[in-house]
PAZAPA-4460 file (N, C-alpha, C; in steps of 0.05 Angstrom, whole numbers, plus 32768, in hexadecimal, padded with zeros to 4 digits):
% residues 203
    n_x    n_y    n_z   ca_x   ca_y   ca_z    c_x    c_y    c_z   seq   type   mol
   8017   7FE5   7FFB   7FFC   8001   8005   800E   801B   8005     1      M     A
   800B   8030   7FEE   801E   8049   7FEB   8016   8057   8007     2      S     A
   8035   8061   8013   8034   806C   8027   8026   8093   801F     3      S     A
   8018   809D   8033   8006   80B5   8035   801C   80C9   8022     4      Q     A
   8031   80CA   802E   8040   80EA   8020   804D   80D8   7FFE     5      P     A
   804C   80BF   7FFD   804E   80B6   7FD9   803A   80BE   7FD7     6      G     A
   8021   80BC   7FE3   8008   80BF   7FCD   800A   80DE   7FCC     7      V     A
   8009   80F2   7FDA   800F   810B   7FE0   801E   811A   7FC7     8      Q     A
   8037   8108   7FCA   8049   8114   7FB2   8042   8108   7F98     9      A     A
   8039   80FC   7F94   802F   80F5   7F77   8015   8104   7F6C    10      A     A
   800B   810C   7F85   7FF1   811A   7F7D   7FF9   8135   7F7B    11      A     A
   8013   813F   7F86   8018   8160   7F86   802F   8157   7F69    12      G     A
   8036   8147   7F5E   803F   8146   7F48   8033   8142   7F38    13      V     A
   8018   8134   7F2F   8001   8131   7F22   7FF5   8153   7F1C    14      R     A
   7FEE   8166   7F33   7FED   8176   7F2F   7FFC   8194   7F27    15      L     A
   8016   8191   7F23   802C   819A   7F1F   802B   819E   7EFB    16      A     A
   8028   8186   7EF7   8027   8178   7EDB   8012   8186   7ECD    17      A     A
   7FF8   8180   7ED7   7FE3   8183   7ECD   7FE0   81A9   7EC8    18      G     A
   7FEB   81AF   7EDD   7FEF   81D0   7ED0   7FFC   81DE   7EBD    19      R     A
   800F   81C9   7EAD   801F   81C9   7E9A   800E   81D4   7E82    20      A     A
   8013   81E8   7E70   8004   81EC   7E5C   8013   81E6   7E42    21      A     A
   8030   81DE   7E3E   803F   81D6   7E2B   8059   81CC   7E3E    22      G     A
   8064   81C0   7E23   8083   81AF   7E2C   8093   81B9   7E3F    23      W     A
   8098   81D3   7E34   80AB   81E8   7E3D   80A8   81ED   7E63    24      A     A
   808B   81EF   7E64   807D   81F4   7E7B   807F   81DA   7E8E    25      E     A
   807B   81CD   7E87   8083   81B3   7E91   8098   81A9   7E9A    26      L     A
   80AA   81A8   7E85   80C9   81A5   7E88   80D6   81B0   7EA2    27      A     A
   80C6   81CC   7EA0   80D8   81E4   7EB3   80D0   81E2   7ECB    28      E     A
   80B1   81D0   7ED6   80A6   81C8   7EF0   80B8   81AA   7EF8    29      A     A
   80B7   819B   7EE5   80C7   817E   7EEC   80E2   8189   7EF5    30      A     A
   80ED   819A   7EE8   8110   819B   7EEF   8109   81A6   7F0D    31      R     A
   80FF   81AB   7F18   80F9   81B8   7F36   80EA   81A4   7F47    32      G     A
   80DB   8190   7F3D   80D9   817D   7F4B   80E3   8171   7F62    33      C     A
   80DD   8174   7F77   80E4   815E   7F8E   80DD   8149   7FA4    34      T     A
   80C3   813E   7F8F   80B1   8128   7F9D   80BB   810F   7FA8    35      A     A
   80D4   8108   7F9E   80E4   80EC   7FA9   80FC   80F5   7FB6    36      C     A
   80FD   8100   7FCC   8115   8105   7FE0   8131   80FE   7FD2    37      P     A
   8134   80E6   7FD4   8143   80DC   7FCD   8155   80DC   7FB1    38      E     A
   8144   80DD   7F9F   814B   80DF   7F87   8151   80FC   7F80    39      L     A
   8143   810A   7F86   8145   812A   7F8A   8163   8134   7F99    40      A     A
   816A   8127   7FA7   8184   812D   7FB5   819C   8121   7FAA    41      A     A
   8196   810B   7F96   81B2   80FA   7F8C   81AF   810B   7F6E    42      T     A
   819B   8110   7F5E   81A0   8111   7F42   81B6   812A   7F39    43      R     A
   81BE   8129   7F1D   81C7   8143   7F1A   81B6   8153   7F0D    44      T     A
   81A0   8146   7EFA   8188   815C   7EEF   8173   8144   7EF8    45      Q     A
   8159   815A   7EE7   8144   8148   7EE1   814D   8143   7EC6    46      V     A
   813D   812C   7EB9   814A   8127   7EA0   8128   8129   7E93    47      V     A
   811A   8135   7E89   810A   813E   7E82   80F9   812D   7E67    48      V     A
   810D   812E   7E51   8107   811E   7E3D   810B   812D   7E22    49      G     A
   8112   8126   7E0A   810D   8138   7DEF   80EE   8131   7DE4    50      S     A
   80ED   8149   7DD9   80CB   8150   7DCF   80D0   8155   7DB1    51      A     A
   80D8   8155   7D9C   80DD   8161   7D88   80C4   8166   7D76    52      P     A
   80B9   817E   7D6C   80A1   8186   7D5F   8099   816F   7D52    53      A     A
   8083   8169   7D4F   8071   815A   7D3B   807B   813F   7D43    54      G     A
   808A   8139   7D5B   808E   8115   7D5C   8079   8106   7D58    55      A     A
   8076   80F3   7D48   805F   80DD   7D4D   8069   80C2   7D5C    56      R     A
   8085   80BA   7D62   808C   80AD   7D6B   8094   80AF   7D80    57      L     A
   8091   80A4   7D9C   8099   80AD   7DBD   80AC   8094   7DC2    58      L     A
   80BC   8091   7DCB   80CE   807B   7DD3   80D1   807F   7DF5    59      M     A
   80C6   806B   7E06   80C2   8076   7E24   80D8   805E   7E30    60      V     A
   80EC   8060   7E41   80FC   8052   7E51   80F4   8056   7E6F    61      G     A
   8103   8047   7E77   8106   8049   7E99   8107   805C   7EA8    62      E     A
   8126   805F   7EAC   8130   807C   7EBC   8149   8084   7EAE    63      A     A
   8155   8099   7EB1   816C   80A5   7EAB   8186   8091   7EB3    64      P     A
   819C   8095   7EA5   81B6   808B   7EB0   81C8   809F   7EBB    65      G     A
   81E3   8093   7EBE   81F7   80A7   7EC9   81F5   80C2   7EAF    66      A     A
   81F5   80BA   7E94   81FD   80D4   7E79   81E5   80E0   7E7F    67      Q     A
   81D4   80CE   7E7E   81B6   80E5   7E7D   81BC   80F1   7E91    68      E     A
   81BB   80E9   7EAB   81BA   80F8   7EC4   81CE   8115   7EB9    69      D     A
   81E9   8110   7EAF   81F8   8120   7EA9   81F5   813A   7E9A    70      A     A
   81EA   8132   7E85   81E4   8143   7E6D   81C2   814E   7E6F    71      T     A
   81B4   8140   7E7D   8197   814C   7E79   8184   813F   7E67    72      G     A
   8190   8131   7E55   8182   811F   7E3D   8185   8106   7E3F    73      E     A
   8167   80FD   7E31   8163   80E1   7E32   8178   80CC   7E24    74      P     A
   817B   80B3   7E28   818A   80A2   7E14   81A5   80AA   7E0A    75      F     A
   81BA   80B5   7E10   81CC   80BC   7E07   81E3   80B0   7E0F    76      V     A
   81E3   8098   7E1D   81F6   808D   7E1C   81F7   8070   7E03    77      G     A
   8200   805D   7E16   8202   804A   7DFF   81E6   8043   7DF2    78      R     A
   81D7   8038   7E07   81B7   8031   7DF7   81B6   8046   7DE9    79      S     A
   81B3   805D   7DE8   81AC   8073   7DDF   81B9   8077   7DC2    80      G     A
   81D0   8070   7DC0   81E2   806B   7DA8   81D1   8059   7D98    81      Q     A
   81CF   8040   7DA7   81C4   802C   7D94   81A5   8030   7D85    82      L     A
   8198   803E   7D9D   8179   8049   7D96   8181   8054   7D7F    83      L     A
   818F   8070   7D7E   818F   807D   7D64   8198   806D   7D49    84      D     A
   81AD   805E   7D52   81B7   8050   7D32   81A0   8035   7D27    85      R     A
   8188   802E   7D39   8173   801F   7D30   8162   802F   7D25    86      L     A
   8159   804C   7D31   8147   8054   7D27   814B   8063   7D0E    87      L     A
   816A   806B   7D08   8173   806D   7CED   8172   8056   7CDB    88      A     A
   8177   8047   7CE3   8174   8028   7CD4   815B   8027   7CCD    89      E     A
   8144   802A   7CD7   812B   8024   7CD3   811F   8043   7CC7    90      A     A
   812E   8062   7CC2   8123   806D   7CB1   8118   8087   7CBD    91      G     A
   8123   8088   7CDB   8114   809B   7CED   8124   80A8   7CFC    92      L     A
   8133   80BB   7CF5   8148   80C9   7D0F   8141   80CC   7D20    93      P     A
   814C   80CD   7D38   8152   80CC   7D55   813F   80E9   7D58    94      R     A
   814A   80FC   7D48   8145   811D   7D4C   8125   811C   7D48    95      E     A
   811C   8110   7D38   80F8   810D   7D3B   80E7   80FA   7D49    96      Q     A
   80F1   80EF   7D60   80E8   80DF   7D6E   80E4   80EA   7D87    97      V     A
   80D1   80E7   7D99   80D1   80F1   7DAD   80DB   80D7   7DC4    98      A     A
   80EC   80E2   7DDD   80F2   80D0   7DEC   80EE   80D8   7E07    99      V     A
   80EB   80C9   7E1C   80EC   80CC   7E3A   80EB   80B4   7E48   100      L     A
   80EE   80BD   7E69   80F2   809B   7E76   80D8   80A4   7E88   101      N     A
   80CB   808A   7E97   80B5   8089   7EAA   80BE   809F   7EBF   102      T     A
   80DA   8098   7EC6   80E7   80AB   7EDA   80F9   80BB   7ED3   103      L     A
   80FB   80D1   7EDA   8101   80EF   7ED6   811C   80F1   7EE4   104      K     A
   8129   80E0   7EFA   8143   80E2   7F06   814B   80C7   7F06   105      C     A
   816F   80CE   7F04   817A   80BA   7F06   817D   80A8   7F25   106      R     A
   816D   8098   7F2C   816D   8082   7F3F   8192   807E   7F43   107      P     A
   8198   8085   7F66   81B2   807D   7F69   81BF   8063   7F69   108      P     A
   81D3   8069   7F58   81EE   8050   7F50   81D8   803E   7F3F   109      G     A
   81C5   8048   7F30   81B4   803F   7F12   81A0   8025   7F20   110      N     A
   8197   8030   7F3D   818F   8015   7F3A   816C   8017   7F2D   111      R     A
   815F   8006   7F38   8146   8001   7F29   812E   8011   7F3B   112      V     A
   811F   8025   7F2C   8112   803A   7F3D   80FF   8024   7F4C   113      P     A
   80EF   8039   7F62   80E9   8020   7F77   80C9   8025   7F65   114      S     A
   80AE   801A   7F76   8098   8015   7F6F   808F   803B   7F6F   115      R     A
   809A   8038   7F87   808E   805F   7F93   8091   8073   7F7C   116      G     A
   80AF   8074   7F80   80BD   808B   7F6A   80B0   808C   7F50   117      E     A
   80A8   8071   7F4C   80A3   806B   7F27   8081   807A   7F2E   118      T     A
   806D   8077   7F42   8054   807F   7F42   8054   809C   7F4B   119      A     A
   8067   80A4   7F5B   806A   80C7   7F61   8072   80D1   7F3F   120      T     A
   807E   80CB   7F30   8087   80D5   7F19   8074   80D0   7F02   121      C     A
   8064   80BF   7F08   804E   80BD   7EEE   803D   80D3   7EEA   122      R     A
   8033   80E4   7EF8   8027   80F8   7EEF   8039   810A   7EDC   123      G     A
   8050   810F   7EDE   8067   811C   7EC2   805D   8111   7EAD   124      W     A
   8065   80F7   7EB0   8064   80E3   7E94   8047   80E1   7E87   125      T     A
   8039   80EC   7E93   8014   80E4   7E8B   8013   80FF   7E7C   126      E     A
   801E   8118   7E8F   8018   8131   7E7D   8027   8130   7E63   127      R     A
   8040   8128   7E60   8051   8129   7E55   8048   8118   7E36   128      Q     A
   803D   8100   7E38   8030   80F1   7E1F   8016   8102   7E14   129      V     A
   8008   810F   7E2E   7FF4   8122   7E20   7FFD   8139   7E16   130      E     A
   8010   814A   7E18   8018   815B   7E05   802C   8153   7DE8   131      L     A
   8032   8135   7DEC   8044   812D   7DD6   802D   8127   7DC8   132      L     A
   8017   8114   7DCF   8003   810C   7DC1   800C   80FB   7DA4   133      D     A
   801E   80EB   7DAD   8033   80D6   7D96   8015   80BC   7D85   134      P     A
   801B   80B6   7D70   8016   80A1   7D66   800F   8087   7D70   135      A     A
   802D   8086   7D77   8032   806C   7D80   804A   806B   7D93   136      L     A
   8049   805F   7DAD   805C   8061   7DBF   806A   8047   7DC5   137      V     A
   808A   8045   7DC3   8098   802C   7DC4   809D   802C   7DDE   138      V     A
   80A0   801B   7DF2   80A7   8011   7E0B   80BF   8006   7E0C   139      T     A
   80D6   8010   7E13   80F2   8002   7E10   80F3   7FF7   7E26   140      L     A
   80F1   7FD7   7E2B   80FE   7FC9   7E46   80DE   7FC3   7E56   141      G     A
   80E2   7FB7   7E69   80C8   7FA9   7E7C   80BD   7FBA   7E88   142      L     A
   80CC   7FC7   7E96   80C9   7FE3   7EAE   80B5   7FFA   7EA0   143      S     A
   80C0   8008   7E85   80A5   8014   7E7C   8093   8002   7E70   144      A     A
   8095   7FEA   7E62   807E   7FDE   7E60   806F   7FD8   7E6E   145      T     A
   8077   7FD4   7E86   8068   7FD3   7EA2   804F   7FED   7EA5   146      A     A
   8063   7FFF   7EA4   8056   801F   7EAC   8037   801E   7E94   147      W     A
   8037   8016   7E7C   8020   801C   7E6B   8015   7FF9   7E75   148      W     A
   801F   7FEE   7E75   8012   7FD0   7E6E   8005   7FC3   7E88   149      L     A
   800D   7FD5   7E9D   800B   7FBD   7EBE   8022   7F9D   7EC2   150      G     A
   8020   7F9A   7ED4   8031   7F7F   7ED2   802C   7F6C   7EBD   151      R     A
   8049   7F66   7EB0   8048   7F4B   7E9B   8060   7F4B   7E97   152      T     A
   8068   7F3D   7E83   8089   7F2C   7E7C   8090   7F3F   7E61   153      T     A
   80A1   7F45   7E57   80AE   7F51   7E38   80A2   7F40   7E26   154      L     A
   80A7   7F22   7E27   80A0   7F11   7E17   8081   7F0B   7E0D   155      S     A
   8073   7F1A   7E1B   805C   7F0A   7E1C   8048   7F26   7E0C   156      A     A
   8057   7F3D   7E0A   804A   7F55   7DFB   8058   7F5D   7DE8   157      V     A
   807E   7F57   7DEB   8087   7F71   7DCD   807D   7F60   7DB9   158      R     A
   8086   7F78   7DAD   8085   7F7A   7D85   8062   7F7A   7D81   159      G     A
   805A   7F7D   7D93   803D   7F7C   7D91   802B   7FA1   7D90   160      Q     A
   8014   7FAB   7D8C   800D   7FC5   7D92   7FF9   7FBB   7DA5   161      V     A
   7FF6   7FC5   7DB7   7FE5   7FCC   7DCF   7FD4   7FDA   7DD5   162      H     A
   7FBA   7FE7   7DD9   7FAC   7FF6   7DE5   7FAF   8004   7DF9   163      Q     A
   7FBA   8015   7E0A   7FBD   801B   7E25   7FB7   803D   7E26   164      A     A
   7FA8   8043   7E3F   7FA1   805C   7E3D   7FA0   806E   7E26   165      A     A
   7F89   8068   7E13   7F8B   806E   7DF7   7FA2   8078   7DE6   166      G     A
   7FB0   8066   7DEF   7FCB   8068   7DDF   7FD8   8049   7DD4   167      R     A
   7FDD   804E   7DBB   7FEA   8032   7DB3   8006   8034   7DB8   168      R     A
   800F   801F   7DC3   8025   8013   7DD5   8036   7FFB   7DC6   169      V     A
   804E   7FFA   7DC2   8058   7FE8   7DB5   8072   7FE3   7DC7   170      L     A
   8070   7FCC   7DD7   8085   7FC5   7DE8   809F   7FB8   7DDE   171      P     A
   80BE   7FB9   7DDF   80C8   7FAD   7DD8   80E2   7FAE   7DEE   172      T     A
   80F9   7FA9   7DE3   8112   7FA6   7DF7   811E   7FBE   7DF4   173      Y     A
   8130   7FC2   7E0A   813D   7FDB   7E13   8155   7FD5   7E05   174      H     A
   8165   7FF1   7DFE   817F   7FEC   7DEB   8198   7FDD   7E03   175      P     A
   8197   7FE0   7E16   81A6   7FDA   7E2D   81A5   7FB4   7E2B   176      S     A
   818D   7FA8   7E22   818B   7F86   7E22   8194   7F88   7E09   177      A     A
   8198   7F94   7DF4   81A0   7F90   7DDF   81BD   7F8D   7DDD   178      A     A
   81CA   7FA4   7DF2   81E7   7FA6   7DEE   81EA   7F8D   7E03   179      I     A
   81E1   7F8A   7E19   81E7   7F72   7E26   81EE   7F54   7E1D   180      R     A
   81DE   7F4C   7E04   81D7   7F3A   7DFB   81E7   7F37   7DEB   181      F     A
   81F8   7F4E   7DDB   8209   7F52   7DC2   81F5   7F56   7DA6   182      G     A
   820D   7F54   7D8F   8205   7F5A   7D75   81F6   7F48   7D6F   183      P     A
   81F3   7F2D   7D76   81E9   7F10   7D73   81D6   7F0A   7D80   184      R     A
   81CC   7F1D   7D8F   81BC   7F0E   7DAB   8195   7F19   7D97   185      G     A
   818D   7F0A   7DA7   8169   7F0C   7D9E   8162   7F2E   7DA0   186      E     A
   8165   7F34   7DBC   8159   7F4B   7DBD   815F   7F64   7DA8   187      P     A
   8181   7F68   7DA2   8184   7F7A   7D89   8170   7F72   7D71   188      L     A
   816B   7F5D   7D70   815F   7F54   7D58   8147   7F57   7D55   189      R     A
   813B   7F54   7D71   8117   7F58   7D74   8117   7F76   7D77   190      L     A
   812D   7F8A   7D80   8126   7FA6   7D87   812F   7FB3   7D69   191      L     A
   8134   7FA5   7D5D   8141   7FB7   7D3E   8123   7FAE   7D2F   192      R     A
   8117   7F96   7D35   8109   7F93   7D27   80EA   7F9F   7D2C   193      E     A
   80E4   7FA6   7D42   80D0   7FB4   7D55   80D4   7FD4   7D4A   194      D     A
   80F1   7FDD   7D4C   80EC   7FF5   7D49   80E8   7FFE   7D2C   195      L     A
   80EE   7FE9   7D19   80E7   7FE9   7CF9   80C7   7FEE   7CF4   196      A     A
   80B9   7FDC   7D08   809D   7FE0   7D0D   8090   7FF5   7D0C   197      T     A
   809C   8001   7D28   809C   801E   7D34   809A   8032   7D1D   198      A     A
   80AA   803A   7D16   80B2   8046   7CF7   809D   8043   7CE1   199      V     A
   809A   8029   7CE0   8087   8022   7CC8   8066   802E   7CD2   200      R     A
   8062   802D   7CEA   8043   8034   7CF2   803F   8054   7CFC   201      L     A
   805A   805C   7CFD   8057   8079   7CFC   805A   8086   7CE1   202      V     A
   8062   8079   7CD0   8068   8085   7CB4   8045   808F   7C9F   203      S     A
***
């Protein structure tokens, strides 16, 4: 059961996010967020996400890593470089794709975000999706997929388009899994295949 402070923090985030009339206003509010005290104390900066004008495809990951925390931009490390390459192969430059994480602050030591942190941050992400209004959402990895579809396994849902919260959602592997299993691994093959499908669906 959620603690009362956690419920109040999530409600405060939802209220602040709902007041944002546009992306710039939301980004400014999110950068000052202290709803998760541990994350606010240890982060370098809030990684709001990138939102190119007119983007029809939204990629959603779990949380910023060290390089994202340092730069303030999502997916700029090895995973981001692989994502850029696979999107380019599929015919859609990264510059035309919106990218964000369900959690805006890096957890200390790159630990997995807690359920409470994800719930507290949810209001920011929900408002971002409203403002972006993407034609398709691609979730990268199980955590981002569960944010949309609830408790599941990636093997049960990946590569298929699901309806969730009024959006079309296509789950796939996180680029870090593709890197971990190597160039001949199944995650890279399926990630490449799913991104190609995503680009076709928004073209």
